[in-house]
N, C-alpha and C positions, 0 to 999 in steps of 0.2 A: 298730541299724543305720539310717542315714538314707538316703533316696533323693531325687534331684533331680526335681522335677515337670517333666514334658515341656512343651516350649513349645507354646502353642496353634497349631493348624494354620489355614491359610487367611488369614494376616495379609497376605501379598503380594496376594492377590486382593481383600481388603477395601480395601487401599490403592489399588489400581487403580480399583475401583468408586468409592471416595470421591472421588479426584481427578478421575476422568472425569466424574462427575456435577457436580462444582464447575466444571470447564471448560465443560461443556455449558450450565450455568446462566448463566455469565458470557460466553458466546461472543458474537461480533459479528454473525454472520449475513451477512457481505458480504465483498467483496474489499478488499485493502489495498495490493497491490504489483503492479508489472509482472511480477515473477517469478510471483506467485500467479495473476495474470490469464492468463499463458501456460499454467500448469499446468491451470487450470480449463477454458479453451477447448480445450486439447488433450485433456483427459479427456472433455469433452462431445462432441468430434467423432468419437470411436470408434464409439459406438452411436447417438447422437442426430442425427448429420449423415450421411446416406447417401452424400453426395458427398465427404465429408471435405475440405471446402474450406479450413478453417483449417489442417489438416495440410499441405495442398499449398502454402499461402501461407507458412507460418512453420515448416516442418519443420527448417530450418537452425538455428533457435533452440534445438533440443535440445542443440547443442554448448555453449551457455552455461548453460541453466537445467535441463538434465537431464530424464530421463523418469520419475523415481520418482513424483512427485505425479500425473501423468496415469495412471500404472499403478495406484497405490493409490486414486485418486479415483473409479474406476469405480462401485463400489457406492453411493458418496455422491451422485454426479450422477444416477444412475438413481433413487435414492430421492427426490431433490429433484424430478426430472422427474415421477415418479408423483404427488407432492404437487401439482405445478403443474397437473396435468390435472383435479384436483377443486377447485382454488382458483378463486375468482371473479376477474374482471378488477379491477385496482385502481381503474379509473375507472368501474366499474359502481356504480349506486345503485338499490336496489330500494325502491320506494314503492308500497304497496298492491298488490303483486303484479306491478307493471310495472317493468322494468329500464331505467332511464335511463343514458345515457352522459355522464358529466361531461366537458365540453369547455371550451376557452378561447373565450369570446365577448368582443367589445369592451366595455370599460367605458364607460358613458354618464353624462356629467355634463350640466350645463346646456347646452342647445343641441345635444347629441349626437344622432346618428341612425344606425341600422344597419338595412340591408335584410336581413331574416332569411331563412334558407333555407326553402324549402317542405318539408313533410313528405315522408318517403320515398315514392316512387311518384308524386309530383306533387300536384296539387290534391286536396283531400279535403273532403267535406261534414261539417262538424264542429259540435258544440254546446258544447264546452268546450276550454279551453287550460290545460295544466299547466305551471308554470314553477318551476324550481329556481334560486334566486338569493340574493344578499346585498347589503348596502350597506357602503360605507366612508365615513369622514369624516361620519358621520351621528348622532353622539351628541346633537347639539343639534337634531336634526330632531324636530318634534312628532308626536305620535300622529295618524295619519290624513293626514299631509301627503303630497301627491302627489310621488313621487320618480322617476316614469317613466310612460310610457304604451305601450300596445300598440295599434297601428293595423292592423286586419285589413281587407283588401279583398275584396269579392265583387261580381261583375258591375259593376265600376267604382264601387261605393259603399263608402266606408270606415266602419268601426265603431271608435270610440276607447274603449279600456278603461283606466282608471287603475290604477296600481300604487302602493299607499300604504304608508308606513312604519308598522310595527306591525300591519299587516293581511296584506298579501301578502309582505312581506319585512322585513328589519331589519338592524341593524348586525352585521357579521360577528363582532366581538369582544364581543358582548352579555354572554356568560357568563364572559369572562376576568376573573380575580379582581381585577386592578388597575383595571378599568373597570366592574365589576358595580354596577348601581344608578345609573349616570350617564346612561344613555340616557333620552331624554324620550319614548320610544315603547315600546310593549309588544313582547313576543317572540312572533311567530307560530310555527307548527309547525316544529320542527327535525327534519330527516330525515337529516342526515349531517354530517360534518366535512370540513374541507379535507384534501386529499391532502398529507401532509407537515406539517400543522399542525393537530393535533386541537383546539386552542382556537378554531379558526375554524368558525362554524356555516354550514350550508346550509339555507335555508328553502324550504318547499314551499307553493305556492298553486294552487288551481284557479279560473280565471276563467271565469264562465259567459257564453257569447255570447248576444246578445238572442234569437236564433233559430238554427235549423240553417242554416248558410250554407256555400256552396262557397268555399273559401279559394283565391283566385287569387294573392295576394301578401300579405305582412305585414311590418311593420317595428316596431322598437323606438325609442322616443324618450326622451331624458333629461329629468329634471325641472328644477327650479330650485334655487338655493342651492348649498351646498358638497357635498352628498351625491352620491356616485357609485353608480350601479346596475350590478351585475355579474350577468349571467345565466350559468348554467352548464349548463342543460339545459332543453329544452322539448318538448312533445308535444301534438298535437291529438287529441281523442277523436272518433272517427267516429260520426256520428249513426246510430242504428239498431243497429249491431253492438256499440257500446260499446268497440271496440278502440282502443288508443292508437297513434298514428302519430308517430314521433319526427321532429323537425326537428333536423338535425345540421350543424354547421359543418365537420366533418372535422378540426378542430384539436385532436387528442387530446393529453392529457398523457402518456399511456403507451400503448405498443403491446402487442399480444398476445405478441409475442416477448419484450418486457421483462418481462411477467408470468411467462412460463416461466423466464426467466433469474433473476428474483428468487428463486423457490423452488428452482430448481436450484442456484443459488449458496448459498442458505441451507443446503441439504444438504451441499454440498461444503465449506462453511466449518467443519464439525465434524471434518474429517479430523485436524488436528493435535491436537485434544483427545485422540484415541485414541493417537497416537504419543507425546505427552508423558506421558500417564498410563502408557503402556508403559515409557517410559524410567525413570520413578519406581519402577516395580515392579522393573526391572533394578537400579537403585541399591540397593534393599532386598536383592535376591537376591545381589548381589556382596558386600555387607557381611556377608551370612550366610556366604558362602564364606570371607571373611576372619575369621570367628569373632568378630564383635562381638555384644554383647548385644542382646536383642530391643528394648529401649527405645531404645538408641542407633541401631539400624537404622531403626526407625520414625521417630524424630525427624529423622534425617539424610535419609530419603526424603521426609518431609513438608517438611522445610526446602528440599530441591530443588524440590518441587512447588508450594509457595505462597510461599516467601521469596526466590526468585531470578527472573531473567528468564524462566525456564521458563513461568511462569503467563501473562504477556502473550503470549509466543510460542505458547502453546497455542491462542490465538484468531486469530493472524495466519496468513497463507497462504504464508509463506516455506518453503523446502524444508529448512532446517536441522533442525527438530525431527524430521522423518521420517528424514532421513539419520543423525542422531545416534542414534536408537533402534536402527537396524540395526548401526551401528558398535559400540554398547555391547553388543549381543547377541554380537558376535564376542569382545569382551573377557570377557564372562561365560563363553563356551565355553572360552576359553583358560585362565581361572582354574580352571574346573571340572577341567580336565585337570592343570594344574600343581599344584594343591593336593590331588590324590588320592595317598595313600601308594602307593609302588611295590609291585607284586605283588597289589594288591587286585582284587576282582572288579568289579562294576558301579561306576561312578565316583561314589562318595558320599564326600565329603571327611571326614565325621564317622565313617565306619565303619572298624574296624581292618583291617589287611591280613590276607588269608586265608593267604598263604604269603609270608613276608617274604623279599625279595631273590631271588625266583625269577623268571627271565625269562618274559616272556609268550609264549604259544603262539598260533598263528593262530586257534585256537578260543576264546581267552581272551575272556570277555565284556567285560573292561575294555578290551581292544584294539579290539574292535568298537565300543565306546562312543567310544573316541578317534577312530576313523574318522568316526563319526556327528557328533561334536562339531566335528571339523575341517571336515566338509562344511557344518555349520551356520554356523561362523565364515566360511567361504568365501562362503556365500550372503549373510550379513550384510554383509560388506565389499563384495561386488559390488553389492548393492542400495544401500548407502551411497554408493558412487561413481557409480552411475546417477543418484542424486539430486543430488550435488554432486561435481564433479570434484576438489575440494580434499579430499574424504574419502580420497584417495590418501595423505594424511598419516597418517590412521588406520591404513591398511594397513601402512605402514612402521613405525608405532609398535607395532602388534600383533605384527608379525614380529620387531621388535627385542626386545620383551618376551618373546616365545617363546624367542629366542636366549639370553637371560640367565636365564630362570627355569624352563624346561621340564625341565631335567635331562638333555638329550640326550647330554651327555658322560658320564653314569653308565650303566653297563651295565643296571642294573635298571629305569631310567626310559627308556632309549633307544627301545625299540619303540613305546611309546605316544607319546612326544614326536615321533618321526619320522612316525608314522602321522598324528598331528594336523597336523604341519607340511605334510606332503605333501597332505593333503586340504584344507588351507586354501589353499595356493598354486596347485595344479594346476587345480582347477575354476574358481577365480576368474580365473586367468590365461587359460585357454582361452576361457571365456565372455566375459571382458573383451575379448579380441582379436576374438572374433566380434561382440560388440556394437559395437565401433568400426568393424568392417568393414560391418556392416549400416547403421550411421549414415552412413558415407561413401557407401554405395550408394544408400540411399533418402532420406536427408536432405541429402546433398551436402556435409556438414561432418563434422569430427571434433571431440571436446572441445577447447576452446580451450587447455587446458594442453599438449596434444600437438602443436599447430600453432605453428611458430616459437617453440620453447621458449626459446631464448636471447633472442630479441627480447622475449618476454613477461616474462622475468625482469628484463631491463634496463629496460624501459619501464613496468612495473607493479609487480612483486613486490619488487624491490630498488632502487626509485628514490627513496624518501623517506628523509630523514635519520632514523636510528633513534630518536633522542630525541623527534623531532616526533610520530611515531606512537605510541611507547611511552608518552609523557606523556599522549597522548589516551586510550589504552586503559585506563590505570591511574589517572590522576590528574585528568583534565579534568572541568570541571563539566558538560559536555554529553554525555560518553560513558564516563566512568569505570566500569569493571566493578564496583568496590567501592561506588560511589554507587548504581548501579542494582541491585546485589545485595549489600547490606551483610552478609548471612549468610555470604558467601564469605570474609569476613575471617578466619573460623575456619579456612580452609584454610592460612593462613600458619603458625600454630603446629601445626595438625593435620598438615600435610605433614611437618614435622620429626618429630612423634611417629609418623606412619605409616612413615617411613623407618627409624626406630629399631626399630620392631616387625617390619617385613616386609622390610627391606633392599631387595634388587634388585627384588622384586615390587612395590615402591611406585613404580618409575620411571614407569610409565604414568600414574600419578595425580599426579605431581609434576614430573618432568622434561619430559614431553611437553607439558603445558599451558604451561610456561615457554618451550619452543621455539616453540610456536604463537604465543604473544604476541610474541616477538621477530620472527618471520617477518611477521606482520601489522603489526607496528610499522614495517616498511620498505615495506609495500604502499601504493601511491599513494592508493587509496581505502580507508584502514584501518578506517573505521567501519562501512561497509556499509549505511548508511541504517537505517530501522526504529527500534525502541525500544532504546536503549542500544547497546553494541558488538555488533552482530548477528553478526559473524564469530566471536565468542567463545562464542556460544550452544552449539556442540558441546563446549566445554570445561567447561561448567557442571556436568554430572553427574560428571565426573571430579574437579572441585574439591569438589563436594559429598561425594564419597567421601573425599577427602583431609581434609575437615573433620570426619569422624566421630570420629577420636581426640580432638579438642578437645571435641566434643560429649560424648563419654564422660567425659572428665576433669571438665567442668563439672557434669555430672549427678551424679557420684560425690562431689564435694567438699563438698556441703552446700547449705543454703538460699540463701546469699548468691551462690554461683556459679550456682546454678540461676536465681536472679533475673536475673543478667547474661545468661544464655542466653535467658530469656523476653523481656527488654528488647530484645535484638538481634533476636529473631524478630519482635517487634511492629513495630519500626522497618522491618525488611525487608518484612514483609507490607504495611505502609502504603505503601512505595515501589511495590510491585507493583500495589496498588490504583490508584495514579496512572496506571500504564500500562494497566491493564485497563479502567478506567472511561471513558477518552477515546481517540478515534482517535489513534494515535501521530503522524500527519501533520498534525493540526489546527493545533496551535501552530506547528510549523516552517513550515507553508505561509504562515501569517500573517506570520511574520518574513521569509521569503524574498521574498514578493510586495510587502509594504508597508513594510518597515522596513530590511532590510539593504541594498537598492540605494541608499538615500538616505544611508547612513552613510559617512564617509570611508573609502576603501579597503575597502568592503563590511563594515565593522565589525572588520577585522583589527587595528586599533589598540587595541581593547579586549581582545584575546587571540588567540593563534594567528598572530602575524605571521610566524613561521618557516614555518608551513604555507602561508600565503598566498603567500609568496615562492617556496616550493618548488613550488607548483602553478601558478606563472606569473602571479600576481596583478599583478606590476609591468608585465607586458607585455599585460595584458588590454585596455588602451586601444587596442591595434592592431586589435582586432575591431570590426566596424561596428555602430554603434548602430541599434536598431530604429526605423524611421521611422513606425511605424503609430500610436503613441499620441500623447498631447497634449503631450509634452515633459517636461522636468524630469529630476531625477537618478535616477529610478526606472526608466529605460529598461533593457531587456535588450539584449545584444549577440549577434551571430552572425557566421559567416564561412563562405565556401565558395570554391571555385576553378572557373574555366574553365581547363582544363589541357591540356597537350600533351606527348607523349613520342614525338617531339621537338617537335611543333608543333601549334598550334591556330589557328582562324580564327573571328573574330566579324564578322558582316555586319549592318549597320544600314540597311535600305532605308527610304526616306521617301516620303510621298505628295505632296510639293510641294517645289519648290526652296527650300532653307533653309540659312542659315548659323547655326551655334551653337557653343558651347564644349563640347567633349567632354573630360571628366575621367575618367581611369582610375586605379584604385587597385591597387597591387601590394604584396604583403607575403609574405615568406618566413617563414610562421608558425612552422614547426617548425625553422627555422634550419639548413637543409640546404645552405647556401652556393650557393643558386641564382644563376644568371646567365642573361640572356636578351636576345634582340634583339626590339624592338618596332617593327613597321612600320605606319604609319597612312596609308592611301590614301583620298583623297576626290576630288571632281570636279575639283580643281585640281592633283592630282599625288600623288606618294609621298614620305613622309618617314620616315627610319630613325633610330631611337634605340637606342643600346647601353646597356642596364641592366647595367653590368659592375662595379658596386660593391654592397656589402652592402645589402640592402633588407629585412632581418628586422625593422627598426623600422617599416616601412610608409612608402610614398611615393606621393603623388598627382602625376600628370602631366597637364597640361591643354593640349590642342591646339585651335586655332581651325579649324573645318572647314566645308566647304560640300558639300551633297549635293543630288541631284535625282532624280526618278523614273528608274530605270534606271542611276543612278550612285550606288550606296550608299557609305557609309563602311565601309571594311574595316580591321580590326585583326588583324594576324598576329603570333603569338608563336612564337619559335623558341628552343629550349633551347640554352644555351651552357655550362652548368655540369653538375655531377654529378646534378642532379635535374630534375624536370619544369619546364616553363615555366608560369607561373600568372598569372591575372588575377582579382581579387575583385569589382570593381564597375566599371560604366560609368554615369556620371551626366551629365545634360544641363542646360545653362544658356544664357541669352542670350549673344551674343558679348561678350567681355570686353576685346578689344584687337585689335591687328593680328596678321595671320598670321605665324608664325615657324617656322623649320626645327626648332628644338629645343623641347621642351615646357617650360612653366613648372612648376617642381618645388616641391612642398610636403611637407616632412618633419615638420612640426609638428602638423598636424591629426590625422593617423592615423585612428582609427576614429570620431572625434568630428566627423563630417562635416555633421551637420544644421545648417542655417542658413548654411553656407558653400558647399556644393555641392548640386546637384540640385533647383534651384528649378523647373525645367521637367519633371523626371522622373528616373527612376533604374532600374537593374537591378542587384540584388545577387545574384550568382551563387551558387546552392546555399546560400543563407543559412539555409534551413530544413533540418531532418533529411530524409532520403530524397532529398537532392539537388534540392530544390525552390527555385526563385528567389523572391525578394521583389522586386516591381517595381511601378512606376507609370510607364507609358510616356507620353512627350510626345504630343500630338495629331498631330504631324507624322510620327511614327515608325510605319512600316507593320508592323514586326516585329523580332524579335531572333533571328538565325539563328546557331547555334554548331555547329562541327564540329571534329574533332581527329584526330590520329594517336596511338594509345595502345594499351595492353594491355587496356583495358576499353572497352566500347562507349559509355558515357555520357561526354560531354565535361565534365560537371559533377560535382563531388564535394564533399560537405559536410565541413567541418573541425570536429573537436571542440575546443572552446576552454576547457573546464573551468569556465565561468562558473557552471554549476549547482552544482558542488562548492564553488567559492569563496564562493557565497552562503551556504553552510553554516558558514563560518568562525566567526561569532559563536555559532552554535548549538553548535558543538563545543567552543570554547575560552573563551568569555566567560560568566562567571557570570550577568550580567543577562539572558542569552538562553538559559539552560539549559532544556531541555524539561521537566526535573523541576519547576522553578519555574513554567514555563508551564502545565503541566497542573494544578499545585496552584492557580494563579490561576483557571483556567477552571472547575475543580471547585468552588472557593469561590463563583463566580458561579452555577454550576448549583445548588448547595445553596440559595442565597438564592432562586433562581428557582423551585425545586421545593417547598421547605419553606415559604417565605413568598411565594407567588405574588401576593398583593395588594400587596406592597412592590416593585413593579418598579423603583422608584428605588434600592433597595438593590443589586439585581443590576447596574444600570447604573453605580452608583458604583464597584462592584468592577471592572467591565469597564473603567472609565475610568482605572484604575491598574494597567496591565500591569507585569510584573516589572522591566523596565528603568527604569521611573520610580522604583522603590524605591532604585535606585543613582544616581539623578540623571543618567542618560544622556539627552541630548537626541536625540529621534528623532521621526519623523512620527507624528501622531495617527492611530490606527486609525479609519477611517470607519465600519465596521460590525463592531465586536467581538462583537455579539450573534450573529453567524454562528458563533461558537465555542461557543455553548451546545448542550447535548444530550448525554445519556449514550450510550455506545457499546455497547449490549447488544441482542441479537436481539429480546427482547420489546419494547423501546423502538422498534426499527426496524419491527416488525410493527404496533405500535399507531399510530405516526405515519403509516403508509401505509395501514392497513386499519381505522382507527377506525370507519368507516361500515359495516363488515361484521361483524355480531355473530357469525356462524359462525366466521370466522377468529379473532376475539378469544377466543371460547370455546375453540377448539382450542388457542390459545396458552396460556390459563390451565391447561387440563388437562395439557398437556405440561410447562409450567413447574412446576406443583405436583407432578407425578409425579417429575420430576428432583430437586426439593428434598426430597421424601419419601425418595428413595433416598439422597441425601446425608445427611440427618438419621439415617436408619436405619443407614447404614454407619458413621457416627461413633459412634452409640449402641452398635453391636456392637464397634467397635474399642477404645474406651476401657476397658471392663471387662477385655478380654483383655490389656491392658497393666498390669492390676493397680490401676486406679483404683477407689476406693470408689464404691459405687452412687450415693450422694448427690452426690458431686463430679461424677461423670460425667453424672448427670442435670441438674445445674446448667449445665454447659457445653453440653449438648445443647439446653437451653432457651435459653441465650444465642444459640446458632446459629439456632434457630428464630425468635427475635425479630428477629435481624439479617436473616434471609431475608424476614420479613414487611415490614420497612422497605424492603428491596430491591424487593419486589413492588409496594408502593405507589408508589415512585418511578417505576416503569415507565410508569404511566398518568397521571402528573401533568404531562406535557409539553404 
């Protein structure tokens, strides 16, 4: 008689620990998004801000970003705050027991002079002066050359003390590998590194005064030649007591609040590591309920954890990972009930029924478990929706799956099915209504989905042509789900196999993701920002489960198919490393700010033209160019209104009698068929103009006006159409001609007004967010006074013009600007910079060839591509900011090595339980250990 060996226990816990330790090792330790910034600040305000100021200012934003992360974030911000209380200030520098404060002092070159601040408490009788400083542009400066002077005054008599290269100070980059050995002077005592640049040295010197002297004033003087002297801290030693008295400029690099925030944010940044590892454990558990083999379950769960977007999002601060974990918890509870044989006792799917086909009684432990699991599902769905209002889709999907798979129509299954359904719906419904009521009462808002639902569907969710968004989500070079998670290609055949095996029970893992993809394909902002298609992150665990049958098939067919699986896993893990190692916004920001604005039609001709048209790209020229920068094609645009419902008034008082040309810009941006009367009154009379034709394309009207003190120019707008009367700009020029009754009209210039209008000044109403004007008033204008009649108090309102989204067009649809290629390019430069630091030319050569040049795309040259260098891991962040603090760096190493030990240990325990031979398991554990050693070395080579 043969027996089947029982499966090893604790595999799910080992998977959780393994992935959690990996996520914690590769975390970023900082914030990444506006959503995450809101969650962090709101979490912090609960216990760390007694006045709850952030809550009072931004509580209405709960309607958009939810309350889940602030709720879950409490222990993380409290742990980070506790850490901040024992951490040193970033700008503190301890030398021989005295703590200096590193500050910004003026750089002194030839002929430079700076009157330095006296020590704290005023004049001091001193015998020594300590200086922390460095030199720049000094590689050619000889040993002992005077690069600066200290002039100390006492009783009207000065003492001049020289500062010499190689004695008191030296070149900041003295030890940088690419310049090492090139300096013509020696290196004095190094006491610290630059904040944010560990390759920059800070040097310490004590200058002995001729005798003890009462310092009444002192100054720093530059030397000669090209070298520049940079002081960062100074202190006088008090004669007699030997105490050091700091001289401080007050120009701090970092405040105490920023130190607290640094470590509090570091703690908070680990939140999604826990939620993502929890989701992976749930993937494993759900596949167990579906009766897949141990190896298949582990491979599928690990595939989710390290071969999909789940890994990068474990370090990001978006709410999707947390919301997904709780929604998947509800799925697990539903399957636990649905897959339990009717009439069995405690809900264990693998156990045989105790009394087949017997109806459950109120005391039935299986019925009690169904109630408990229903309550758990209810809590999971409620928390998911608290995190993301779109998790309402999950609630609908779970209920639909319950309706088709719970067996409620069968007498023997009905009690448990109805118990589960009732406990899922009723608590979540009641608590959900209460949550909305509390939000409305205390935050002044309700979730955006529940406000103006029809309008939201029309203007956002169902407003984009399906193929435009669907192509982006599935096939685009910038956001394709299968490019960012190649592992999920297995879900295509796997979903078919899953349906054949489980029929209706597979709907949640196959039909629901397809429905979500279609819905988001029609959403105006279908991509969601972040790394890859962010809005599809909640679908990734479901698709990972759908991939399990394909994983099983490949594992069972032999060495060749297993090789295919390993190859796909390797490619997928490599893609995730691109997202984990770099800040996901680093490359896109470079393209948005320096490249896309200079491309024809913001780069849409290279890909995504239909998206550009659908988002209003053709009408973007109606928005007003930013007048603040130096000109050129890379200007940004903005728009706002001075509005009236039904009327508005603009008054322009002057300080002197003056004639000038007043040009007003009108645009019916959202094409609401506006019509209005415009009255212009000046010192010479009133003129009336009927703007009774379509002005959605934008029109400028110019009046020659005269004003005097007490006789301002008044512009009155009166609504004559179905929507508000509006005015977007008032600009001022010298008189251009004779006074006329009708304005001179210009329908060609639109928002490209610079160089044609506004030579003397301008006011762009609500051009900035939060209804803030952009203005440069003429010297004869005393003020700008606006008033209106309307249903809101502010006569100004900012208009969202979608330019920020349109700047993403090449990043979304054009291969030369794919963030995948961008991160690969930056990581190649990082590799050269970290592995071969003495070959700075190699990193620069790589940076000089960004991805679009590989395709022959003509685009502006990046001025500072080196700003894209740097790995995005928390040890790197700590090292670059606290390299001068050995205690912090020591604690960093202890924490990092402990996490890596847990990771190695968990993998070492996991592989033998999967049946791996000891030698093979040991080999792969060794490979992991070597990889982690390389990772550790790279953290401190920046």
